[in-house]
C-alpha positions as a printed Julia matrix, in Angstrom:
85×3 Matrix{Float64}:
 153.8   117.21  86.17
 153.01  118.93  89.39
 149.6   120.35  90.25
 150.69  123.94  89.66
 151.9   123.09  86.16
 148.59  121.43  85.32
 146.66  124.44  86.6
 148.81  126.83  84.51
 148.29  124.67  81.43
 144.5   124.55  81.96
 144.32  128.33  82.47
 146.26  128.9   79.27
 143.83  126.65  77.39
 140.89  128.44  79.0
 142.27  131.82  77.92
 142.77  130.66  74.35
 139.24  129.21  74.27
 137.8   132.44  75.68
 139.6   134.53  73.06
 138.32  132.22  70.3
 134.77  132.54  71.65
 135.05  136.33  71.74
 136.32  136.42  68.17
 133.42  134.27  67.02
 130.9   136.42  68.89
 132.3   139.6   67.33
 132.16  138.04  63.89
 128.62  136.85  64.49
 127.36  140.2   65.77
 128.79  142.11  62.8
 126.87  139.95  60.36
 123.37  140.74  61.54
 120.59  138.79  59.87
 119.44  140.47  56.69
 115.93  140.75  55.38
 115.25  138.65  52.33
 115.52  140.55  49.08
 112.82  138.37  47.56
 109.17  138.99  48.23
 106.72  136.36  49.39
 106.52  133.11  47.46
 104.27  133.16  44.45
 101.59  130.54  44.35
  99.84  128.92  41.47
 101.14  129.89  38.1
  98.21  128.65  36.03
  95.26  130.72  34.95
  91.64  129.74  35.33
  91.43  129.07  31.59
  94.54  126.91  31.8
  93.09  124.91  34.69
  89.87  124.39  32.75
  91.75  123.22  29.65
  93.93  120.89  31.72
  90.86  119.48  33.45
  89.18  118.75  30.12
  92.33  117.08  28.79
  92.68  114.89  31.87
  89.01  113.91  31.78
  89.4   112.86  28.15
  92.57  110.94  28.97
  90.98  109.03  31.84
  87.83  108.32  29.81
  90.0   106.82  27.07
  91.86  104.72  29.63
  88.6   103.47  31.16
  87.26  102.62  27.71
  90.46  100.74  26.81
  90.39   98.9   30.14
  86.78   97.76  29.71
  87.51   96.58  26.16
  90.51   94.65  27.35
  88.92   93.04  30.43
  85.74   91.78  28.78
  86.82   88.83  26.65
  84.46   87.52  24.05
  82.83   84.32  25.31
  80.53   81.92  23.64
  77.2    81.73  25.35
  77.16   78.92  27.91
  73.35   78.83  28.18
  72.98   76.14  25.53
  75.54   73.79  27.05
  74.46   70.79  29.06
  76.49   68.39  31.07
């Protein structure tokens, strides 16, 4: 290919790229960002009474677990005070 043919080919590609860019820009500008239909995020979802009840339940649960753990970890041993070597 001669230099003129290459230049013509590159210009044709440039024109097609420019037209594609323009089409995308038009499409993008017509779809302006919309405001969210939803309001702000809600937080929480549990009442003060519900929190209090949950707190009491969890305290009871952890107390029971601590009690079970202390019963399990303290094996019954015979007193070693009376043993002599």
